[in-house]
Structure formats: C-alpha cells, structure tokens
ROPA-865828 format. One record per residue: x, y, z of N, C-alpha, C in turn; residue in one letter. Coordinates in steps of 0.02 Angstrom, whole numbers, plus 50000, padded with zeros to 5 digits. Layout:
BEGIN
LUMTOR   nc1   nc2   nc3  cac1  cac2  cac3   cc1   cc2   cc3 residuo
LUMTOR     X     Y     Z     X     Y     Z     X     Y     Z       A
...
This chain:
BEGIN
LUMTOR   nc1   nc2   nc3  cac1  cac2  cac3   cc1   cc2   cc3 residuo
LUMTOR 52172 53945 51903 52217 53908 51955 52194 53921 52031       M
LUMTOR 52177 53892 52069 52180 53889 52138 52236 53912 52172       T
LUMTOR 52238 53975 52206 52291 53995 52245 52318 53943 52289       A
LUMTOR 52375 53943 52308 52402 53901 52361 52381 53915 52433       K
LUMTOR 52358 53870 52455 52336 53902 52553 52401 53921 52576       K
LUMTOR 52398 53965 52612 52444 53997 52650 52461 53951 52712       K
LUMTOR 52511 53925 52748 52521 53897 52811 52487 53949 52860       P
LUMTOR 52467 53916 52920 52459 53964 52968 52509 53954 53024       K
LUMTOR 52531 54010 53035 52598 54034 53080 52576 54054 53143       V
LUMTOR 52591 54026 53192 52580 54044 53259 52645 54084 53298       Y
LUMTOR 52644 54156 53306 52684 54177 53330 52674 54196 53408       I
LUMTOR 52708 54175 53455 52709 54178 53528 52728 54255 53560       T
LUMTOR 52765 54297 53520 52784 54361 53550 52772 54411 53493       R
LUMTOR 52763 54470 53525 52777 54539 53472 52837 54545 53439       K
LUMTOR 52857 54542 53389 52912 54553 53340 52912 54609 53308       L
LUMTOR 52981 54631 53283 52973 54714 53258 52914 54707 53192       P
LUMTOR 52907 54781 53187 52838 54784 53140 52851 54754 53075       D
LUMTOR 52917 54771 53047 52940 54740 52976 52928 54669 52963       A
LUMTOR 52937 54627 53021 52942 54574 53018 52873 54539 53020       V
LUMTOR 52839 54573 53057 52755 54542 53061 52728 54564 52995       E
LUMTOR 52748 54621 52975 52706 54635 52916 52736 54587 52851       T
LUMTOR 52773 54563 52855 52798 54521 52802 52774 54459 52814       R
LUMTOR 52778 54447 52871 52744 54368 52895 52663 54360 52879       M
LUMTOR 52627 54423 52886 52565 54414 52865 52558 54431 52790       R
LUMTOR 52600 54453 52755 52597 54444 52679 52612 54373 52659       E
LUMTOR 52661 54335 52679 52667 54276 52668 52634 54209 52689       L
LUMTOR 52610 54229 52755 52584 54170 52776 52515 54195 52822       F
LUMTOR 52467 54147 52847 52410 54161 52875 52428 54153 52955       D
LUMTOR 52475 54222 52968 52501 54224 53035 52456 54257 53081       A
LUMTOR 52454 54231 53148 52429 54240 53202 52480 54283 53245       E
LUMTOR 52470 54343 53252 52524 54381 53298 52494 54375 53370       L
LUMTOR 52555 54429 53412 52549 54426 53473 52535 54509 53491       N
LUMTOR 52503 54551 53480 52505 54616 53466 52529 54651 53543       I
LUMTOR 52511 54630 53591 52505 54653 53656 52567 54631 53689       D
LUMTOR 52603 54565 53663 52657 54554 53686 52670 54502 53736       D
LUMTOR 52609 54497 53770 52601 54445 53840 52621 54382 53824       A
LUMTOR 52652 54353 53880 52691 54286 53862 52620 54244 53859       P
LUMTOR 52623 54189 53806 52572 54145 53806 52568 54100 53860       R
LUMTOR 52514 54075 53871 52505 54032 53924 52524 53955 53891       S
LUMTOR 52514 53908 53950 52523 53834 53929 52469 53820 53889       V
LUMTOR 52392 53836 53919 52346 53816 53863 52342 53846 53803       P
LUMTOR 52369 53901 53793 52364 53944 53736 52424 53911 53680       E
LUMTOR 52457 53894 53702 52522 53861 53668 52491 53792 53642       L
LUMTOR 52460 53753 53682 52429 53689 53674 52377 53687 53603       V
LUMTOR 52346 53762 53608 52287 53759 53575 52324 53768 53507       A
LUMTOR 52379 53818 53496 52426 53831 53454 52441 53766 53400       A
LUMTOR 52486 53733 53444 52500 53667 53408 52471 53632 53382       V
LUMTOR 52384 53619 53422 52337 53580 53386 52311 53596 53303       R
LUMTOR 52322 53675 53306 52302 53692 53255 52341 53729 53192       T
LUMTOR 52388 53741 53210 52450 53784 53173 52486 53741 53118       A
LUMTOR 52505 53746 53080 52558 53721 53032 52634 53731 53070       D
LUMTOR 52640 53797 53092 52724 53814 53118 52705 53859 53170       V
LUMTOR 52746 53836 53216 52748 53865 53290 52806 53911 53281       L
LUMTOR 52812 53983 53298 52857 54030 53294 52871 54051 53384       V
LUMTOR 52912 54002 53415 52931 54031 53489 52973 54070 53492       P
LUMTOR 52992 54084 53555 53050 54132 53572 53093 54101 53639       T
LUMTOR 53142 54133 53671 53166 54097 53720 53138 54092 53785       V
LUMTOR 53078 54129 53785 53043 54149 53843 52986 54087 53837       T
LUMTOR 52962 54050 53806 52931 53985 53779 52953 53926 53800       D
LUMTOR 52918 53884 53827 52952 53815 53872 52917 53766 53802       R
LUMTOR 52943 53735 53762 52927 53705 53710 52954 53627 53733       I
LUMTOR 52918 53588 53780 52942 53528 53801 52903 53471 53781       D
LUMTOR 52926 53418 53811 52902 53356 53765 52822 53354 53785       A
LUMTOR 52795 53372 53842 52740 53381 53860 52697 53411 53796       A
LUMTOR 52732 53458 53799 52675 53510 53748 52682 53488 53693       L
LUMTOR 52723 53473 53655 52747 53428 53582 52714 53379 53561       I
LUMTOR 52697 53329 53628 52649 53263 53625 52580 53290 53597       D
LUMTOR 52552 53348 53615 52496 53366 53602 52484 53401 53541       Q
LUMTOR 52554 53410 53500 52531 53440 53419 52482 53395 53389       A
LUMTOR 52458 53430 53336 52417 53397 53285 52463 53382 53234       G
LUMTOR 52422 53326 53197 52472 53308 53135 52490 53358 53084       P
LUMTOR 52474 53412 53084 52481 53467 53041 52542 53494 53055       Q
LUMTOR 52550 53503 53124 52617 53534 53144 52694 53493 53137       M
LUMTOR 52716 53540 53086 52765 53508 53060 52835 53540 53078       K
LUMTOR 52825 53606 53077 52898 53651 53088 52888 53691 53158       L
LUMTOR 52952 53708 53202 52951 53743 53249 53007 53783 53220       I
LUMTOR 53002 53838 53204 53043 53899 53181 53064 53941 53231       A
LUMTOR 53109 53933 53290 53111 53977 53342 53144 54046 53328       S
LUMTOR 53114 54087 53349 53157 54181 53343 53211 54174 53398       F
LUMTOR 53259 54139 53373 53304 54134 53438 53376 54104 53400       S
LUMTOR 53424 54126 53439 53493 54077 53424 53508 54020 53466       N
LUMTOR 53476 54011 53532 53490 53952 53555 53423 53917 53555       G
LUMTOR 53428 53855 53565 53365 53804 53577 53349 53758 53632       T
LUMTOR 53380 53781 53695 53384 53763 53745 53310 53749 53762       D
LUMTOR 53264 53803 53752 53187 53804 53783 53143 53753 53746       H
LUMTOR 53178 53708 53694 53141 53676 53646 53180 53596 53656       I
LUMTOR 53132 53556 53674 53155 53472 53669 53149 53447 53596       D
LUMTOR 53215 53461 53565 53232 53461 53488 53222 53376 53485       V
LUMTOR 53231 53335 53543 53239 53261 53525 53155 53247 53524       E
LUMTOR 53112 53278 53570 53030 53245 53564 53013 53280 53500       A
LUMTOR 53030 53334 53469 53006 53351 53419 53023 53296 53353       A
LUMTOR 53098 53295 53354 53119 53230 53284 53077 53162 53307       A
LUMTOR 53054 53150 53375 53019 53086 53379 52940 53097 53352       R
LUMTOR 52920 53162 53345 52855 53166 53319 52859 53197 53230       R
LUMTOR 52912 53198 53218 52937 53212 53133 52927 53292 53130       G
LUMTOR 52937 53336 53195 52943 53392 53181 52996 53438 53180       I
LUMTOR 53024 53464 53123 53072 53502 53106 53075 53550 53152       T
LUMTOR 53147 53572 53178 53161 53633 53230 53222 53675 53186       V
LUMTOR 53194 53738 53186 53251 53779 53162 53265 53832 53207       T
LUMTOR 53321 53881 53188 53346 53928 53236 53362 53989 53218       N
LUMTOR 53384 54035 53226 53411 54107 53192 53479 54116 53212       T
LUMTOR 53535 54065 53194 53605 54087 53222 53628 54140 53167       P
LUMTOR 53684 54166 53203 53757 54207 53179 53726 54272 53161       N
LUMTOR 53665 54301 53185 53653 54366 53164 53640 54406 53234       V
LUMTOR 53665 54371 53286 53685 54418 53352 53746 54419 53379       L
LUMTOR 53793 54403 53341 53870 54413 53354 53897 54469 53389       T
LUMTOR 53890 54503 53335 53913 54577 53352 53875 54627 53400       E
LUMTOR 53816 54618 53408 53772 54645 53464 53795 54630 53530       D
LUMTOR 53790 54553 53539 53802 54525 53598 53876 54537 53620       T
LUMTOR 53932 54536 53569 54005 54544 53575 53995 54638 53605       A
LUMTOR 53964 54661 53580 53975 54744 53601 53938 54743 53668       D
LUMTOR 53900 54718 53704 53874 54739 53749 53929 54688 53816       M
LUMTOR 53940 54626 53792 54000 54599 53821 54063 54641 53838       T
LUMTOR 54085 54680 53806 54123 54726 53805 54109 54790 53849       M
LUMTOR 54046 54808 53840 54010 54860 53888 54035 54839 53960       A
LUMTOR 54000 54764 53970 54013 54741 54040 54083 54733 54058       L
LUMTOR 54133 54722 54018 54197 54704 54051 54244 54774 54069       I
LUMTOR 54193 54843 54033 54214 54901 54041 54174 54934 54117       L
LUMTOR 54113 54927 54116 54080 54931 54174 54087 54930 54229       A
LUMTOR 54105 54849 54237 54130 54830 54307 54185 54857 54350       V
LUMTOR 54238 54849 54310 54312 54875 54338 54306 54948 54347       P
LUMTOR 54281 54977 54303 54260 55049 54299 54226 55083 54333       R
LUMTOR 54173 55062 54377 54116 55071 54404 54072 55112 54389       R
LUMTOR 54052 55107 54324 54010 55136 54286 53926 55155 54315       L
LUMTOR 53908 55088 54341 53839 55100 54375 53840 55140 54426       G
LUMTOR 53883 55131 54474 53899 55179 54524 53905 55250 54521       E
LUMTOR 53950 55255 54466 53946 55330 54448 53885 55357 54416       G
LUMTOR 53860 55334 54386 53804 55346 54350 53735 55387 54411       A
LUMTOR 53732 55324 54453 53679 55328 54501 53700 55386 54561       R
LUMTOR 53765 55421 54559 53786 55479 54602 53755 55528 54578       V
LUMTOR 53738 55540 54508 53708 55599 54473 53643 55588 54474       L
LUMTOR 53615 55536 54474 53524 55539 54465 53503 55521 54541       T
LUMTOR 53534 55465 54585 53503 55451 54639 53500 55511 54702       D
LUMTOR 53545 55559 54690 53559 55604 54746 53576 55671 54701       N
LUMTOR 53538 55702 54651 53548 55756 54615 53576 55811 54659       P
LUMTOR 53634 55850 54629 53643 55912 54675 53702 55884 54737       G
LUMTOR 53710 55830 54749 53767 55809 54799 53822 55799 54770       E
LUMTOR 53851 55804 54726 53903 55764 54692 53952 55832 54711       W
LUMTOR 54005 55819 54746 54065 55870 54774 54105 55911 54717       A
LUMTOR 54105 55866 54665 54148 55872 54602 54218 55827 54600       G
LUMTOR 54251 55843 54559 54316 55800 54569 54355 55774 54603       W
LUMTOR 54384 55715 54641 54439 55716 54682 54468 55672 54658       S
LUMTOR 54538 55672 54672 54599 55615 54667 54590 55543 54687       P
LUMTOR 54557 55539 54725 54546 55476 54758 54482 55442 54768       T
LUMTOR 54445 55476 54732 54358 55468 54730 54347 55423 54676       W
LUMTOR 54306 55370 54685 54260 55326 54637 54330 55284 54579       M
LUMTOR 54377 55253 54619 54443 55231 54602 54424 55165 54565       L
LUMTOR 54418 55152 54521 54403 55079 54480 54490 55044 54460       G
LUMTOR 54471 55012 54421 54531 54953 54396 54539 54980 54325       R
LUMTOR 54604 54984 54295 54624 54979 54231 54608 54921 54206       R
LUMTOR 54586 54922 54138 54593 54854 54111 54649 54831 54051       I
LUMTOR 54671 54891 54021 54735 54891 53985 54779 54844 54022       H
LUMTOR 54813 54786 53976 54852 54746 54006 54843 54698 54061       G
LUMTOR 54773 54688 54063 54744 54639 54110 54739 54571 54063       K
LUMTOR 54743 54511 54097 54715 54454 54061 54638 54450 54049       R
LUMTOR 54604 54422 53997 54547 54401 53992 54538 54315 53965       I
LUMTOR 54503 54292 54013 54486 54205 53993 54416 54205 53954       G
LUMTOR 54418 54183 53908 54351 54184 53868 54337 54095 53879       I
LUMTOR 54275 54087 53900 54240 54031 53900 54200 54013 53862       V
LUMTOR 54223 53977 53802 54176 53967 53756 54192 54030 53683       G
LUMTOR 54231 53997 53641 54271 54039 53590 54236 54011 53529       M
LUMTOR 54169 54025 53528 54132 54027 53460 54142 54087 53429       G
LUMTOR 54075 54103 53384 54076 54166 53345 54088 54224 53391       R
LUMTOR 54040 54216 53450 54040 54284 53502 54092 54274 53527       I
LUMTOR 54116 54222 53559 54184 54223 53592 54240 54247 53568       G
LUMTOR 54241 54246 53493 54293 54277 53458 54269 54334 53431       T
LUMTOR 54214 54366 53423 54209 54430 53426 54221 54459 53473       A
LUMTOR 54212 54444 53542 54233 54467 53615 54317 54475 53617       V
LUMTOR 54357 54427 53599 54415 54435 53596 54445 54477 53552       A
LUMTOR 54423 54503 53493 54437 54550 53444 54431 54623 53489       R
LUMTOR 54382 54627 53512 54367 54693 53549 54402 54698 53597       R
LUMTOR 54421 54639 53644 54466 54642 53703 54540 54668 53687       A
LUMTOR 54559 54619 53635 54618 54642 53610 54633 54714 53594       K
LUMTOR 54590 54754 53550 54587 54815 53547 54599 54860 53595       A
LUMTOR 54561 54835 53667 54575 54863 53726 54636 54863 53763       F
LUMTOR 54686 54822 53721 54749 54814 53748 54756 54742 53812       G
LUMTOR 54685 54708 53812 54682 54653 53858 54729 54595 53810       L
LUMTOR 54760 54536 53847 54790 54477 53830 54734 54425 53831       S
LUMTOR 54727 54397 53769 54676 54344 53762 54692 54272 53780       I
LUMTOR 54655 54232 53822 54656 54177 53852 54594 54156 53837       H
LUMTOR 54592 54078 53807 54521 54047 53806 54520 53984 53823       Y
LUMTOR 54474 53955 53836 54456 53891 53840 54388 53869 53793       H
LUMTOR 54396 53803 53767 54356 53794 53710 54357 53717 53703       N
LUMTOR 54294 53679 53688 54296 53617 53674 54370 53592 53627       R
LUMTOR 54371 53627 53580 54455 53620 53536 54462 53697 53512       K
LUMTOR 54524 53679 53500 54571 53754 53469 54531 53779 53410       R
LUMTOR 54533 53834 53417 54529 53873 53362 54558 53868 53300       V
LUMTOR 54551 53898 53244 54583 53897 53182 54658 53920 53195       N
LUMTOR 54718 53896 53192 54788 53930 53200 54792 54008 53173       P
LUMTOR 54755 54039 53130 54745 54092 53105 54723 54130 53156       A
LUMTOR 54664 54119 53184 54633 54156 53214 54665 54168 53271       V
LUMTOR 54697 54114 53309 54747 54116 53359 54800 54166 53354       E
LUMTOR 54831 54164 53290 54887 54213 53280 54863 54280 53284       D
LUMTOR 54814 54295 53241 54775 54355 53244 54764 54384 53316       E
LUMTOR 54732 54344 53356 54713 54377 53420 54769 54356 53466       L
LUMTOR 54833 54338 53456 54883 54307 53500 54854 54289 53565       E
LUMTOR 54812 54238 53542 54789 54209 53602 54818 54149 53610       A
LUMTOR 54816 54139 53687 54842 54070 53729 54763 54022 53743       T
LUMTOR 54779 53962 53725 54735 53906 53728 54754 53883 53789       Y
LUMTOR 54697 53851 53837 54698 53818 53884 54660 53773 53873       W
LUMTOR 54659 53699 53875 54637 53645 53871 54610 53637 53938       E
LUMTOR 54640 53657 54004 54602 53648 54074 54564 53711 54085       S
LUMTOR 54493 53722 54088 54475 53785 54132 54496 53799 54174       L
LUMTOR 54507 53741 54230 54520 53772 54304 54595 53813 54301       D
LUMTOR 54646 53786 54256 54697 53819 54255 54688 53886 54225       Q
LUMTOR 54643 53899 54176 54641 53969 54145 54609 54006 54200       M
LUMTOR 54563 53979 54238 54531 54040 54277 54560 54062 54347       L
LUMTOR 54614 54022 54354 54655 54041 54407 54712 54095 54389       A
LUMTOR 54709 54114 54330 54776 54159 54293 54745 54212 54271       R
LUMTOR 54681 54228 54258 54661 54288 54208 54626 54331 54283       V
LUMTOR 54622 54397 54249 54592 54453 54273 54521 54461 54259       D
LUMTOR 54498 54432 54215 54413 54437 54188 54408 54386 54153       I
LUMTOR 54352 54359 54174 54317 54298 54143 54248 54315 54108       V
LUMTOR 54259 54300 54043 54193 54318 53997 54164 54242 53975       S
LUMTOR 54109 54244 54001 54062 54171 53994 54019 54172 53919       V
LUMTOR 54027 54140 53867 54010 54140 53799 53995 54081 53770       N
LUMTOR 53992 54039 53806 53969 53973 53800 53902 53958 53811       C
LUMTOR 53856 53904 53745 53803 53890 53757 53776 53854 53814       P
LUMTOR 53705 53865 53829 53684 53825 53877 53663 53736 53864       S
LUMTOR 53696 53711 53888 53687 53625 53868 53697 53584 53934       T
LUMTOR 53674 53536 53934 53678 53479 54002 53739 53485 54020       P
LUMTOR 53797 53488 53984 53864 53491 53996 53891 53561 54022       A
LUMTOR 53874 53605 54008 53888 53671 54041 53847 53709 54086       T
LUMTOR 53789 53654 54117 53771 53691 54178 53804 53684 54232       F
LUMTOR 53799 53755 54259 53861 53773 54321 53926 53750 54306       H
LUMTOR 53938 53759 54249 54008 53752 54219 54060 53796 54270       L
LUMTOR 54028 53851 54285 54065 53895 54340 54038 53905 54398       I
LUMTOR 54068 53839 54434 54035 53807 54494 54065 53845 54555       S
LUMTOR 54034 53812 54610 54068 53845 54672 54158 53833 54688       A
LUMTOR 54172 53777 54659 54228 53762 54668 54270 53803 54611       R
LUMTOR 54251 53819 54561 54290 53856 54500 54302 53931 54513       R
LUMTOR 54240 53945 54549 54240 54017 54575 54296 54041 54623       L
LUMTOR 54307 53972 54663 54355 53971 54718 54426 53981 54672       A
LUMTOR 54447 53972 54618 54505 53960 54584 54522 54041 54563       L
LUMTOR 54473 54087 54555 54487 54170 54529 54513 54188 54582       L
LUMTOR 54556 54236 54562 54604 54293 54607 54543 54334 54626       Q
LUMTOR 54563 54361 54694 54507 54395 54721 54504 54474 54688       P
LUMTOR 54549 54503 54646 54547 54557 54596 54507 54525 54542       T
LUMTOR 54484 54480 54538 54452 54448 54457 54366 54476 54465       A
LUMTOR 54353 54494 54402 54291 54491 54378 54271 54443 54336       Y
LUMTOR 54198 54427 54348 54154 54388 54295 54111 54420 54261       L
LUMTOR 54097 54413 54177 54039 54446 54138 54009 54388 54123       V
LUMTOR 53943 54374 54121 53915 54323 54098 53855 54356 54029       N
LUMTOR 53865 54353 53983 53810 54373 53933 53785 54310 53893       T
LUMTOR 53790 54247 53918 53774 54183 53885 53719 54161 53903       A
LUMTOR 53713 54123 53965 53647 54105 53993 53654 54094 54056       R
LUMTOR 53617 54102 54098 53628 54116 54178 53640 54048 54199       G
LUMTOR 53609 53985 54188 53640 53915 54226 53683 53898 54205       D
LUMTOR 53741 53929 54147 53797 53916 54151 53848 53937 54212       V
LUMTOR 53819 53984 54260 53856 54010 54333 53813 53971 54372       V
LUMTOR 53839 53949 54436 53811 53945 54491 53798 54001 54520       D
LUMTOR 53725 54035 54516 53722 54105 54545 53726 54097 54615       E
LUMTOR 53700 54061 54660 53711 54057 54725 53782 54061 54751       A
LUMTOR 53816 54021 54715 53890 54015 54727 53933 54092 54710       A
LUMTOR 53916 54112 54656 53934 54175 54635 53910 54235 54683       L
LUMTOR 53848 54233 54711 53837 54277 54769 53871 54267 54826       I
LUMTOR 53871 54215 54852 53920 54203 54898 53994 54232 54893       K
LUMTOR 54027 54204 54836 54093 54242 54816 54103 54315 54824       A
LUMTOR 54036 54340 54808 54041 54424 54799 54044 54456 54862       L
LUMTOR 53988 54416 54903 53976 54438 54970 54028 54449 55015       R
LUMTOR 54070 54378 55011 54125 54371 55048 54191 54403 55022       E
LUMTOR 54193 54442 54968 54247 54484 54948 54309 54434 54895       G
LUMTOR 54271 54372 54886 54321 54324 54855 54325 54321 54787       R
LUMTOR 54300 54384 54756 54314 54393 54686 54291 54471 54685       I
LUMTOR 54314 54520 54638 54316 54582 54649 54237 54603 54633       A
LUMTOR 54205 54588 54573 54139 54603 54549 54115 54553 54502       G
LUMTOR 54059 54563 54471 54033 54531 54405 53987 54582 54371       A
LUMTOR 53965 54559 54319 53925 54596 54259 53897 54554 54242       G
LUMTOR 53820 54558 54224 53783 54504 54220 53720 54528 54166       L
LUMTOR 53710 54503 54118 53650 54509 54080 53602 54450 54070       D
LUMTOR 53614 54403 54105 53575 54336 54111 53570 54315 54181       V
LUMTOR 53525 54268 54196 53513 54256 54268 53488 54189 54271       F
LUMTOR 53491 54153 54321 53485 54072 54322 53408 54055 54307       E
LUMTOR 53365 54100 54357 53294 54101 54339 53258 54167 54324       N
LUMTOR 53273 54184 54270 53237 54233 54238 53166 54208 54230       E
LUMTOR 53127 54270 54218 53146 54334 54226 53151 54357 54309       P
LUMTOR 53155 54316 54354 53160 54325 54422 53241 54348 54441       A
LUMTOR 53256 54387 54467 53317 54409 54482 53324 54402 54554       V
LUMTOR 53383 54363 54578 53390 54361 54655 53395 54429 54690       N
LUMTOR 53353 54434 54744 53368 54501 54779 53432 54507 54815       P
LUMTOR 53470 54452 54817 53544 54467 54850 53575 54484 54788       K
LUMTOR 53576 54479 54724 53602 54512 54656 53586 54586 54675       L
LUMTOR 53517 54610 54675 53508 54655 54673 53536 54706 54733       V
LUMTOR 53544 54683 54782 53573 54728 54844 53649 54722 54824       K
LUMTOR 53689 54670 54800 53752 54684 54780 53763 54738 54725       L
LUMTOR 53716 54740 54678 53722 54790 54616 53713 54862 54666       A
LUMTOR 53665 54881 54707 53669 54934 54744 53721 54938 54789       N
LUMTOR 53772 54887 54807 53840 54900 54847 53886 54915 54800       D
LUMTOR 53870 54917 54732 53930 54934 54689 53962 54869 54675       G
LUMTOR 53942 54812 54675 53982 54748 54681 53958 54711 54600       K
LUMTOR 53897 54721 54572 53884 54692 54523 53862 54743 54489       V
LUMTOR 53859 54724 54408 53817 54764 54360 53766 54738 54343       V
LUMTOR 53708 54745 54330 53648 54687 54320 53616 54732 54247       L
LUMTOR 53603 54685 54193 53567 54706 54142 53510 54663 54130       L
LUMTOR 53452 54684 54108 53387 54645 54096 53399 54598 54019       P
LUMTOR 53442 54553 54027 53454 54533 53966 53428 54560 53900       H
LUMTOR 53489 54605 53887 53486 54642 53835 53541 54652 53777       M
LUMTOR 53584 54597 53789 53642 54599 53754 53620 54599 53682       S
LUMTOR 53575 54576 53666 53560 54551 53582 53507 54622 53554       S
LUMTOR 53487 54658 53601 53431 54689 53590 53460 54752 53542       A
LUMTOR 53449 54740 53488 53468 54812 53428 53397 54798 53381       T
LUMTOR 53379 54845 53360 53332 54841 53299 53362 54792 53245       I
LUMTOR 53427 54793 53227 53458 54772 53166 53449 54707 53191       E
LUMTOR 53464 54685 53244 53473 54612 53261 53415 54576 53255       G
LUMTOR 53358 54609 53298 53293 54578 53282 53259 54573 53217       R
LUMTOR 53266 54620 53157 53252 54622 53092 53272 54550 53072       I
LUMTOR 53354 54548 53068 53389 54502 53040 53369 54433 53072       D
LUMTOR 53334 54427 53132 53314 54360 53163 53239 54344 53127       M
LUMTOR 53220 54396 53132 53154 54384 53080 53159 54361 53006       G
LUMTOR 53204 54396 52974 53224 54364 52910 53235 54296 52918       D
LUMTOR 53276 54271 52951 53297 54211 52952 53238 54144 52979       K
LUMTOR 53205 54174 53015 53131 54127 53014 53091 54136 52955       V
LUMTOR 53087 54176 52929 53046 54193 52876 53084 54128 52822       I
LUMTOR 53139 54142 52812 53188 54113 52762 53181 54024 52775       I
LUMTOR 53171 54017 52842 53158 53948 52856 53101 53922 52845       N
LUMTOR 53051 53957 52867 52986 53931 52854 52967 53916 52774       I
LUMTOR 52991 53984 52734 52981 53970 52662 53019 53897 52631       R
LUMTOR 53080 53905 52659 53114 53835 52622 53065 53771 52651       A
LUMTOR 53034 53777 52718 53012 53710 52738 52941 53700 52702       F
LUMTOR 52909 53737 52696 52826 53734 52647 52858 53740 52557       I
LUMTOR 52907 53757 52544 52919 53735 52485 52957 53670 52462       D
LUMTOR 52967 53621 52515 52995 53575 52511 53065 53556 52520       G
LUMTOR 53115 53608 52534 53168 53618 52530 53190 53588 52612       H
LUMTOR 53264 53571 52618 53280 53582 52692 53310 53651 52718       R
LUMTOR 53266 53672 52775 53276 53748 52798 53356 53758 52805       P
LUMTOR 53381 53822 52802 53466 53818 52807 53467 53814 52877       P
LUMTOR 53438 53817 52937 53452 53838 52999 53427 53774 53029       N
LUMTOR 53416 53716 53009 53387 53657 53036 53436 53652 53104       R
LUMTOR 53402 53634 53157 53438 53595 53212 53414 53534 53237       V
LUMTOR 53475 53485 53226 53463 53410 53241 53468 53394 53303       L
LUMTOR 53442 53343 53327 53440 53307 53389 53522 53306 53415       P
LUMTOR 53541 53324 53485 53596 53297 53509 53644 53356 53491       G
LUMTOR 53625 53411 53449 53671 53467 53431 53669 53525 53486       R
C-alpha cells in the first residue's frame, strides 16, 4: 500500500521546538529556524506551492497575497488568537479555510493585564530603574518618596467582557477592585453575580466613572480608535488606562497628548498602533514615569505557545482528514 503523501505546510516564524518537531513528524513542514519575518515575495512563493500556510500576527495575509495562491492552497492555519492580519473574506472567495487558536491565552494575558494594573499606579517601572540606572545612589526608605496610588477599593472599567476581560475581572476583584464593564451584550447573570459586576450599556458613561480602564476587546473595524480623543477626555485626571488587546483600539496620538497634558494619570501598554515601531513620545513618557511599556508579551508563556501549536496541528489534521476544523473562522466574525 502506498503511504499517503504528507501535506506541504509552510510556517512563517520560529515556533517552540516541541511544536516544530511534531509538525515535521506529521507534515512536510518548512520551518523558519532563524525566525526572520518572511518577506512578501517569500510569502507569495509559499502560497503558490504549499497546501497549508501557518502565519502569525506579524504576517499580513491580505487579498493581494491570497489572490496569488495556487489551487492546492486550501488552508490558512494561523498561529494566533486574532485574525485581523488575515483577509478572511478574500480567503473565502478563493475557497480557502481560515483557522485560529482561541481560548489558550486567556489566563496568560489576564495575568499580564493585572501586572500592568499594579505596575502603573504603584510606579514599579520607576522604582526598578532607580536601582539599575544609577546603582549605589539610592538613599534608602523615605516616608514621602516614590508614592503611588492604592488600587484596593478603586473602580475598574473593563472594555470587552469576553474570556480575557472576565479573567481580568476575577483577578481585579481578588485585589479589592469594584468591577464595571462595557460589552456588546451583558454577560451571563451568574458571572455578573459572581463578580458583583456593574454593566454599562454606554461606554462613555462608564469611562467617566472609573479609576482604571482595561482594554480587552478585539481589533475590528468597529473597535478602531474606540478609545478616541473624545473618550479619553471623559476620564478623570486620576485615571489610568491599560491596553493588552490591540494597539489600534486606542487612538495613540490622543493618548500621548492626554498624558503629556496631565489629563490622565498614566497608562500601561503591551500593544502599539504601529507595531513593531513604538512612538518616541511614548518612550519619553515612560522615562518620565507616566507610562509602563511592554513589547507585546502578555501572551508570552512557554505553555501558552505550545498550546497554540497543538491547536494549529489539530486544525490541520482535521482539515486534511476531511473534517471541519474545530477553530474555523468564518467571514464577518
């Protein structure tokens, strides 16, 4: 009996060794050992010859690229939770299925969100730099030095109460924060009761009343600059904003202006509007202690990345076996 030919799978970035090893066992997998981002010509060559493309959020899989795919290309199995880097509609027109890796990064992202919620009001970035930037110059404890803000008893407003937003709310409640949220629809009453959460149908009204804003909604055309200059102006001058979702949900220029003018107290950002570029004005604000900046690492755990790889493999195997992949992404979702 002739062995079944392995599908040709093109992987755009370096993945954890355990995932790559399994990929090589199951598929004719082309790896990216040095992890250099693939160029557009390289991606074009890949979609013309591979059966399956495995991109990440750093790859732009737009209609122009998809239209150059060969007839054998039938699956884009993205190593990501979000799919805003893929033109899902263009893929559907070409009969190409798109999958993602949802629900494996919830706890990791919520952990980092909570870390930023603590780091910004308590000035952790500034405190750490005191000991590293000028070693030996710390004069010791003082009753009025490096004073931050207590978070216990404050109100947090969660923008986007999906899995990650709910996980953030659970952590925030444990720290004594009062939970407020805005979502397209109310969450299950049992979850609301558990979290003692207050639902705001109006995002504007919620923003004006909370002390900390946590952005946890996906990037979609409807959420582009959802936190706009007008909405930033609604925040109290003692309020903090934390974003671990997507950079374009917040109007970055308007946020910088609000921070520089002291109209809000601070911000914690793990994502940026023009990644991987970071606005130099944000860097200066970070040096001035107004912002804590992280390089898009909220989901960066070994366990999380391996779980993502397992989902990619399951989606590919289901598809090539003639079944509907469990994490198929439909146009318009």
